[in-house]
C-alpha positions, 0 to 999 in steps of 0.5 A: 881260614877258608877251606872251601877250595880244599873241601871242593877238591876232596868232594871232586876226588870222591865223586870221581872215585869208584873205589875208596880205601880209608886207613887208620893209625896203628892199634886203633882205639874206639875213636879210630874204629868209629871214624873209620866205620862212619866214613865207610858207611857214608861213602858207601850208603850216601855216595855209592862207593865201594869202600874198604876201611883198613885198620892196621891191627885187629880191634879189641873184642870190646870194640868188635860191634863197631865193625859189624855191617861195615866191612872194616878190614885188618891187615893182620887178621890172625894177630891178637889185639 
């Protein structure tokens, strides 16, 4: 299946946006946190976008290093993981 039109459309949306928000699933695991951090880093550093990577729940302590320097935001910062 050729997805080149979809990719071109996504690229155009990103190019036009000044601010981008990404979102993850509830109770994010390492994959979700890592993907969110990587996408935020790419959009910020490589595409020059202001990015908020939203996680609906705080990360467990053992994954806290993933959020360092990226600006991952949780919707319930006071809640325990």
